[in-house]
Short mmCIF file of the C-alpha atoms (twelve columns), coordinates in Angstrom:
data_MODEL
# 
_entry.id   MODEL 
# 
loop_
_atom_site.group_PDB 
_atom_site.id 
_atom_site.type_symbol 
_atom_site.label_atom_id 
_atom_site.label_alt_id 
_atom_site.label_comp_id 
_atom_site.label_asym_id 
_atom_site.label_seq_id 
_atom_site.Cartn_x 
_atom_site.Cartn_y 
_atom_site.Cartn_z 
_atom_site.pdbx_PDB_model_num 
ATOM 1   C CA . UNK A 1   36.976 -21.256 54.082 1 
ATOM 2   C CA . UNK A 2   34.882 -23.822 55.941 1 
ATOM 3   C CA . UNK A 3   36.450 -27.277 56.072 1 
ATOM 4   C CA . UNK A 4   34.896 -30.119 54.099 1 
ATOM 5   C CA . UNK A 5   34.111 -33.699 55.061 1 
ATOM 6   C CA . UNK A 6   35.767 -34.662 51.794 1 
ATOM 7   C CA . UNK A 7   39.537 -35.055 52.378 1 
ATOM 8   C CA . UNK A 8   40.070 -34.285 48.700 1 
ATOM 9   C CA . UNK A 9   39.493 -30.618 49.535 1 
ATOM 10  C CA . UNK A 10  42.010 -30.449 52.370 1 
ATOM 11  C CA . UNK A 11  44.587 -28.567 50.267 1 
ATOM 12  C CA . UNK A 12  42.289 -25.933 48.782 1 
ATOM 13  C CA . UNK A 13  43.698 -22.475 49.574 1 
ATOM 14  C CA . UNK A 14  41.741 -20.389 52.046 1 
ATOM 15  C CA . UNK A 15  41.790 -17.488 49.627 1 
ATOM 16  C CA . UNK A 16  43.550 -16.162 46.595 1 
ATOM 17  C CA . UNK A 17  42.725 -12.499 46.903 1 
ATOM 18  C CA . UNK A 18  39.948 -12.166 44.322 1 
ATOM 19  C CA . UNK A 19  36.328 -11.314 44.979 1 
ATOM 20  C CA . UNK A 20  33.014 -11.136 43.230 1 
ATOM 21  C CA . UNK A 21  32.854 -14.624 41.737 1 
ATOM 22  C CA . UNK A 22  29.615 -16.466 42.431 1 
ATOM 23  C CA . UNK A 23  29.790 -20.209 42.803 1 
ATOM 24  C CA . UNK A 24  27.057 -22.841 42.777 1 
ATOM 25  C CA . UNK A 25  24.416 -20.236 43.454 1 
ATOM 26  C CA . UNK A 26  23.546 -20.506 47.139 1 
ATOM 27  C CA . UNK A 27  22.099 -17.181 48.377 1 
ATOM 28  C CA . UNK A 28  24.563 -14.742 49.902 1 
ATOM 29  C CA . UNK A 29  24.955 -15.018 53.646 1 
ATOM 30  C CA . UNK A 30  24.301 -11.921 55.676 1 
ATOM 31  C CA . UNK A 31  27.449 -9.990  56.420 1 
ATOM 32  C CA . UNK A 32  29.524 -11.678 53.717 1 
ATOM 33  C CA . UNK A 33  32.729 -9.721  53.245 1 
ATOM 34  C CA . UNK A 34  34.399 -9.072  49.906 1 
ATOM 35  C CA . UNK A 35  37.746 -10.808 49.463 1 
ATOM 36  C CA . UNK A 36  40.896 -8.708  49.996 1 
ATOM 37  C CA . UNK A 37  42.890 -7.228  47.104 1 
ATOM 38  C CA . UNK A 38  44.719 -9.645  44.782 1 
ATOM 39  C CA . UNK A 39  47.654 -11.493 46.273 1 
ATOM 40  C CA . UNK A 40  48.451 -13.577 43.191 1 
ATOM 41  C CA . UNK A 41  48.654 -12.962 39.465 1 
ATOM 42  C CA . UNK A 42  47.027 -16.318 38.616 1 
ATOM 43  C CA . UNK A 43  43.583 -16.266 37.042 1 
ATOM 44  C CA . UNK A 44  40.885 -16.884 39.669 1 
ATOM 45  C CA . UNK A 45  38.653 -19.920 39.467 1 
ATOM 46  C CA . UNK A 46  35.168 -19.622 37.984 1 
ATOM 47  C CA . UNK A 47  32.171 -21.943 37.962 1 
ATOM 48  C CA . UNK A 48  32.986 -22.762 34.320 1 
ATOM 49  C CA . UNK A 49  36.382 -24.086 35.419 1 
ATOM 50  C CA . UNK A 50  34.751 -26.380 37.969 1 
ATOM 51  C CA . UNK A 51  32.102 -27.637 35.556 1 
ATOM 52  C CA . UNK A 52  34.612 -28.248 32.752 1 
ATOM 53  C CA . UNK A 53  37.184 -30.078 34.871 1 
ATOM 54  C CA . UNK A 54  34.511 -32.143 36.599 1 
ATOM 55  C CA . UNK A 55  32.970 -33.090 33.248 1 
ATOM 56  C CA . UNK A 56  36.371 -34.180 31.914 1 
ATOM 57  C CA . UNK A 57  37.129 -36.261 34.999 1 
ATOM 58  C CA . UNK A 58  33.730 -37.953 35.076 1 
ATOM 59  C CA . UNK A 59  33.917 -38.519 31.321 1 
ATOM 60  C CA . UNK A 60  37.164 -40.435 31.786 1 
ATOM 61  C CA . UNK A 61  35.570 -42.481 34.573 1 
ATOM 62  C CA . UNK A 62  32.594 -43.298 32.340 1 
ATOM 63  C CA . UNK A 63  34.757 -44.322 29.375 1 
ATOM 64  C CA . UNK A 64  36.947 -46.523 31.578 1 
ATOM 65  C CA . UNK A 65  33.903 -48.149 33.187 1 
ATOM 66  C CA . UNK A 66  32.156 -48.874 29.889 1 
ATOM 67  C CA . UNK A 67  35.342 -50.218 28.286 1 
ATOM 68  C CA . UNK A 68  36.028 -52.540 31.225 1 
ATOM 69  C CA . UNK A 69  32.417 -53.729 31.368 1 
ATOM 70  C CA . UNK A 70  32.132 -54.391 27.623 1 
ATOM 71  C CA . UNK A 71  35.449 -56.266 27.434 1 
ATOM 72  C CA . UNK A 72  34.678 -58.234 30.595 1 
ATOM 73  C CA . UNK A 73  38.022 -57.421 32.196 1 
ATOM 74  C CA . UNK A 74  36.528 -57.660 35.686 1 
ATOM 75  C CA . UNK A 75  39.771 -59.175 37.035 1 
ATOM 76  C CA . UNK A 76  41.248 -55.675 36.862 1 
ATOM 77  C CA . UNK A 77  38.740 -54.310 39.390 1 
ATOM 78  C CA . UNK A 78  40.746 -55.124 42.527 1 
ATOM 79  C CA . UNK A 79  44.151 -53.924 41.192 1 
ATOM 80  C CA . UNK A 80  42.446 -50.749 39.910 1 
ATOM 81  C CA . UNK A 81  40.933 -50.170 43.355 1 
ATOM 82  C CA . UNK A 82  44.388 -50.360 44.948 1 
ATOM 83  C CA . UNK A 83  45.897 -48.045 42.328 1 
ATOM 84  C CA . UNK A 84  42.987 -45.632 42.756 1 
ATOM 85  C CA . UNK A 85  43.453 -45.581 46.529 1 
ATOM 86  C CA . UNK A 86  47.185 -44.873 46.230 1 
ATOM 87  C CA . UNK A 87  46.591 -42.104 43.683 1 
ATOM 88  C CA . UNK A 88  43.849 -40.612 45.848 1 
ATOM 89  C CA . UNK A 89  46.171 -40.435 48.847 1 
ATOM 90  C CA . UNK A 90  48.896 -38.801 46.745 1 
ATOM 91  C CA . UNK A 91  46.449 -36.225 45.374 1 
ATOM 92  C CA . UNK A 92  45.049 -35.466 48.835 1 
ATOM 93  C CA . UNK A 93  48.457 -34.799 50.372 1 
ATOM 94  C CA . UNK A 94  49.992 -33.051 47.382 1 
ATOM 95  C CA . UNK A 95  50.099 -29.291 47.929 1 
ATOM 96  C CA . UNK A 96  49.420 -28.336 44.317 1 
ATOM 97  C CA . UNK A 97  46.800 -29.970 42.084 1 
ATOM 98  C CA . UNK A 98  48.068 -32.301 39.373 1 
ATOM 99  C CA . UNK A 99  45.761 -32.800 36.346 1 
ATOM 100 C CA . UNK A 100 47.665 -35.946 35.189 1 
ATOM 101 C CA . UNK A 101 47.207 -37.560 38.607 1 
ATOM 102 C CA . UNK A 102 43.508 -36.668 38.675 1 
ATOM 103 C CA . UNK A 103 43.028 -38.155 35.200 1 
ATOM 104 C CA . UNK A 104 44.994 -41.265 36.209 1 
ATOM 105 C CA . UNK A 105 42.745 -41.594 39.265 1 
ATOM 106 C CA . UNK A 106 39.692 -41.279 37.018 1 
ATOM 107 C CA . UNK A 107 41.005 -44.066 34.772 1 
ATOM 108 C CA . UNK A 108 41.613 -46.356 37.762 1 
ATOM 109 C CA . UNK A 109 38.175 -45.668 39.218 1 
ATOM 110 C CA . UNK A 110 36.554 -46.204 35.833 1 
ATOM 111 C CA . UNK A 111 38.163 -49.636 35.553 1 
ATOM 112 C CA . UNK A 112 37.135 -50.417 39.143 1 
ATOM 113 C CA . UNK A 113 33.507 -49.397 38.588 1 
ATOM 114 C CA . UNK A 114 33.342 -51.265 35.286 1 
ATOM 115 C CA . UNK A 115 34.743 -54.417 36.898 1 
ATOM 116 C CA . UNK A 116 32.469 -54.264 39.945 1 
ATOM 117 C CA . UNK A 117 29.452 -53.580 37.742 1 
ATOM 118 C CA . UNK A 118 30.337 -56.575 35.565 1 
ATOM 119 C CA . UNK A 119 30.719 -58.907 38.559 1 
ATOM 120 C CA . UNK A 120 27.453 -57.829 40.177 1 
ATOM 121 C CA . UNK A 121 25.666 -57.775 36.820 1 
ATOM 122 C CA . UNK A 122 26.723 -61.339 36.000 1 
ATOM 123 C CA . UNK A 123 25.644 -62.529 39.468 1 
ATOM 124 C CA . UNK A 124 22.215 -60.957 39.019 1 
ATOM 125 C CA . UNK A 125 21.894 -62.429 35.517 1 
ATOM 126 C CA . UNK A 126 22.309 -65.876 37.050 1 
ATOM 127 C CA . UNK A 127 19.181 -65.177 39.117 1 
ATOM 128 C CA . UNK A 128 17.096 -63.485 36.411 1 
ATOM 129 C CA . UNK A 129 18.571 -63.278 32.889 1 
ATOM 130 C CA . UNK A 130 18.986 -59.670 31.776 1 
ATOM 131 C CA . UNK A 131 18.453 -58.289 35.266 1 
ATOM 132 C CA . UNK A 132 22.079 -57.251 35.681 1 
ATOM 133 C CA . UNK A 133 22.153 -54.510 33.064 1 
ATOM 134 C CA . UNK A 134 18.788 -53.218 34.309 1 
ATOM 135 C CA . UNK A 135 20.092 -52.872 37.865 1 
ATOM 136 C CA . UNK A 136 23.279 -51.185 36.660 1 
ATOM 137 C CA . UNK A 137 21.193 -48.713 34.677 1 
ATOM 138 C CA . UNK A 138 19.085 -48.011 37.756 1 
ATOM 139 C CA . UNK A 139 22.241 -47.411 39.793 1 
ATOM 140 C CA . UNK A 140 23.557 -44.911 37.226 1 
ATOM 141 C CA . UNK A 141 20.227 -43.064 37.102 1 
ATOM 142 C CA . UNK A 142 19.968 -43.110 40.894 1 
ATOM 143 C CA . UNK A 143 23.473 -41.671 41.263 1 
ATOM 144 C CA . UNK A 144 22.789 -38.849 38.816 1 
ATOM 145 C CA . UNK A 145 19.423 -38.226 40.469 1 
ATOM 146 C CA . UNK A 146 20.945 -37.865 43.925 1 
ATOM 147 C CA . UNK A 147 23.703 -35.590 42.597 1 
ATOM 148 C CA . UNK A 148 21.291 -33.270 40.788 1 
ATOM 149 C CA . UNK A 149 18.825 -33.370 43.668 1 
ATOM 150 C CA . UNK A 150 21.443 -32.299 46.205 1 
ATOM 151 C CA . UNK A 151 22.622 -29.566 43.837 1 
ATOM 152 C CA . UNK A 152 19.075 -28.183 43.798 1 
ATOM 153 C CA . UNK A 153 18.917 -28.471 47.593 1 
ATOM 154 C CA . UNK A 154 22.163 -26.523 47.886 1 
ATOM 155 C CA . UNK A 155 21.210 -23.827 45.383 1 
ATOM 156 C CA . UNK A 156 17.870 -23.210 47.072 1 
ATOM 157 C CA . UNK A 157 19.445 -23.130 50.521 1 
ATOM 158 C CA . UNK A 158 16.956 -25.728 51.787 1 
ATOM 159 C CA . UNK A 159 19.734 -27.179 53.949 1 
ATOM 160 C CA . UNK A 160 22.283 -24.789 55.397 1 
ATOM 161 C CA . UNK A 161 25.902 -25.939 55.403 1 
ATOM 162 C CA . UNK A 162 27.085 -24.823 58.829 1 
ATOM 163 C CA . UNK A 163 30.258 -25.772 60.739 1 
ATOM 164 C CA . UNK A 164 28.141 -27.961 63.036 1 
ATOM 165 C CA . UNK A 165 26.565 -29.728 60.053 1 
ATOM 166 C CA . UNK A 166 30.000 -30.307 58.540 1 
ATOM 167 C CA . UNK A 167 31.345 -31.748 61.793 1 
ATOM 168 C CA . UNK A 168 28.424 -34.148 62.122 1 
ATOM 169 C CA . UNK A 169 28.810 -35.452 58.563 1 
ATOM 170 C CA . UNK A 170 32.588 -35.681 58.874 1 
ATOM 171 C CA . UNK A 171 32.328 -37.629 62.131 1 
ATOM 172 C CA . UNK A 172 29.739 -39.980 60.646 1 
ATOM 173 C CA . UNK A 173 31.876 -40.657 57.564 1 
ATOM 174 C CA . UNK A 174 34.910 -41.407 59.726 1 
ATOM 175 C CA . UNK A 175 32.797 -43.780 61.802 1 
ATOM 176 C CA . UNK A 176 31.519 -45.562 58.689 1 
ATOM 177 C CA . UNK A 177 35.076 -45.833 57.357 1 
ATOM 178 C CA . UNK A 178 36.333 -47.380 60.597 1 
ATOM 179 C CA . UNK A 179 33.386 -49.784 60.618 1 
ATOM 180 C CA . UNK A 180 34.080 -50.896 57.037 1 
ATOM 181 C CA . UNK A 181 37.765 -51.458 57.858 1 
ATOM 182 C CA . UNK A 182 36.857 -53.456 60.956 1 
ATOM 183 C CA . UNK A 183 34.348 -55.496 58.954 1 
ATOM 184 C CA . UNK A 184 36.971 -56.163 56.272 1 
ATOM 185 C CA . UNK A 185 39.403 -57.509 58.891 1 
ATOM 186 C CA . UNK A 186 36.730 -59.665 60.523 1 
ATOM 187 C CA . UNK A 187 35.695 -61.082 57.141 1 
ATOM 188 C CA . UNK A 188 38.892 -63.152 57.133 1 
ATOM 189 C CA . UNK A 189 37.644 -65.029 60.170 1 
ATOM 190 C CA . UNK A 190 34.543 -67.073 60.904 1 
ATOM 191 C CA . UNK A 191 31.880 -67.128 58.197 1 
ATOM 192 C CA . UNK A 192 33.607 -64.452 56.146 1 
ATOM 193 C CA . UNK A 193 30.722 -61.996 56.546 1 
ATOM 194 C CA . UNK A 194 32.307 -60.018 59.363 1 
ATOM 195 C CA . UNK A 195 29.703 -57.801 60.992 1 
ATOM 196 C CA . UNK A 196 27.196 -58.557 58.271 1 
ATOM 197 C CA . UNK A 197 27.208 -55.067 56.794 1 
ATOM 198 C CA . UNK A 198 27.942 -56.501 53.336 1 
ATOM 199 C CA . UNK A 199 26.031 -59.773 53.625 1 
ATOM 200 C CA . UNK A 200 22.888 -58.633 51.821 1 
ATOM 201 C CA . UNK A 201 20.701 -59.006 54.916 1 
ATOM 202 C CA . UNK A 202 18.754 -56.333 56.862 1 
ATOM 203 C CA . UNK A 203 21.914 -54.971 58.500 1 
ATOM 204 C CA . UNK A 204 23.610 -54.637 55.105 1 
ATOM 205 C CA . UNK A 205 20.580 -52.830 53.667 1 
ATOM 206 C CA . UNK A 206 20.502 -50.374 56.565 1 
ATOM 207 C CA . UNK A 207 24.248 -49.810 56.302 1 
ATOM 208 C CA . UNK A 208 24.040 -49.076 52.555 1 
ATOM 209 C CA . UNK A 209 21.156 -46.647 53.155 1 
ATOM 210 C CA . UNK A 210 23.266 -44.839 55.757 1 
ATOM 211 C CA . UNK A 211 26.216 -44.655 53.342 1 
ATOM 212 C CA . UNK A 212 23.986 -43.331 50.561 1 
ATOM 213 C CA . UNK A 213 22.614 -40.686 52.898 1 
ATOM 214 C CA . UNK A 214 26.101 -39.623 54.004 1 
ATOM 215 C CA . UNK A 215 27.333 -39.458 50.411 1 
ATOM 216 C CA . UNK A 216 24.315 -37.341 49.474 1 
ATOM 217 C CA . UNK A 217 24.876 -34.874 52.317 1 
ATOM 218 C CA . UNK A 218 28.584 -34.822 51.494 1 
ATOM 219 C CA . UNK A 219 27.654 -33.254 48.166 1 
ATOM 220 C CA . UNK A 220 26.257 -30.248 50.023 1 
ATOM 221 C CA . UNK A 221 29.559 -29.778 51.822 1 
ATOM 222 C CA . UNK A 222 31.506 -30.337 48.596 1 
ATOM 223 C CA . UNK A 223 29.386 -27.751 46.766 1 
ATOM 224 C CA . UNK A 224 29.902 -25.317 49.632 1 
ATOM 225 C CA . UNK A 225 33.682 -25.828 49.617 1 
ATOM 226 C CA . UNK A 226 33.769 -25.241 45.862 1 
ATOM 227 C CA . UNK A 227 31.503 -22.208 46.194 1 
ATOM 228 C CA . UNK A 228 33.707 -20.653 48.844 1 
ATOM 229 C CA . UNK A 229 36.841 -21.353 46.791 1 
ATOM 230 C CA . UNK A 230 35.303 -19.520 43.833 1 
ATOM 231 C CA . UNK A 231 34.199 -16.615 46.019 1 
ATOM 232 C CA . UNK A 232 37.673 -16.393 47.547 1 
ATOM 233 C CA . UNK A 233 39.220 -16.274 44.075 1 
ATOM 234 C CA . UNK A 234 41.598 -19.196 44.490 1 
ATOM 235 C CA . UNK A 235 43.685 -19.978 41.364 1 
ATOM 236 C CA . UNK A 236 41.859 -21.696 38.501 1 
ATOM 237 C CA . UNK A 237 44.151 -24.735 38.670 1 
ATOM 238 C CA . UNK A 238 42.410 -25.828 41.873 1 
ATOM 239 C CA . UNK A 239 39.312 -26.651 39.840 1 
ATOM 240 C CA . UNK A 240 41.012 -30.012 39.283 1 
ATOM 241 C CA . UNK A 241 41.070 -30.571 43.032 1 
ATOM 242 C CA . UNK A 242 37.351 -29.864 43.239 1 
ATOM 243 C CA . UNK A 243 36.667 -32.172 40.287 1 
ATOM 244 C CA . UNK A 244 38.621 -34.888 42.074 1 
ATOM 245 C CA . UNK A 245 36.663 -34.398 45.294 1 
ATOM 246 C CA . UNK A 246 33.293 -34.581 43.560 1 
ATOM 247 C CA . UNK A 247 34.419 -37.706 41.693 1 
ATOM 248 C CA . UNK A 248 35.393 -39.404 44.952 1 
ATOM 249 C CA . UNK A 249 31.905 -38.808 46.349 1 
ATOM 250 C CA . UNK A 250 30.177 -39.894 43.128 1 
ATOM 251 C CA . UNK A 251 32.155 -43.150 42.977 1 
ATOM 252 C CA . UNK A 252 31.240 -43.932 46.585 1 
ATOM 253 C CA . UNK A 253 27.576 -43.102 45.972 1 
ATOM 254 C CA . UNK A 254 27.345 -45.283 42.855 1 
ATOM 255 C CA . UNK A 255 28.926 -48.311 44.511 1 
ATOM 256 C CA . UNK A 256 26.569 -48.064 47.494 1 
ATOM 257 C CA . UNK A 257 23.471 -47.668 45.314 1 
ATOM 258 C CA . UNK A 258 24.583 -50.612 43.170 1 
ATOM 259 C CA . UNK A 259 25.120 -52.738 46.274 1 
ATOM 260 C CA . UNK A 260 21.723 -51.808 47.669 1 
ATOM 261 C CA . UNK A 261 19.917 -52.626 44.435 1 
ATOM 262 C CA . UNK A 262 21.782 -55.926 44.165 1 
ATOM 263 C CA . UNK A 263 20.503 -56.928 47.624 1 
ATOM 264 C CA . UNK A 264 16.904 -56.465 46.495 1 
ATOM 265 C CA . UNK A 265 17.437 -58.346 43.226 1 
ATOM 266 C CA . UNK A 266 19.591 -61.260 44.342 1 
ATOM 267 C CA . UNK A 267 16.773 -63.539 45.576 1 
# 
């Protein structure tokens, strides 16, 4: 199985011994070989498993976000972000998928997104009353639009997910991560804006556009990793790992789109 830029997929098995299961629908590659005979008695993963587990996970995120936003418990955003990070690391390095941990991660991320949305929404309302909820709605629609758009791109094979493509995206994401960490450290000194990638200025806008682009292309690699897992017949329980990986990318995409829209509506 080709590696993914999403660390959430690092523990997906390279094969479970089942063949003949189509995934997200990308055309068959020439010379594709059928998987070897079964090596495990566990039921192999299907696309229905992936869709169901992903829907459950995202549903929990949505409920947590709405509940936090409506109740105005924005103070929980930062603690939830820390809890979500810790849970994500545990899930990534755990050999076997854990549905309770994935659901707990979804709850934490839901609270985080709800809190961040509330904070940004209130700030935008201070500029133009009622603008906050409009921007949040645009961010939600934009996130879903990018997700569905990249799914269509993957299914049609418009962009081929090759090892070289995966390496480029992975390297770029690592670079962005290092830059954000460096900016966070620098923000404690001087003006507090660090490198300016979160200041709302031209550099911040460009940086958010880059992050949105990387998140979008990451979906292609995520879809490919899930597709290969289904084709290889890995156990159905790993659908939770795929749901977790897709949720990680969606959360990142939403926060970057929300940031970008807030820059354009804060003046």
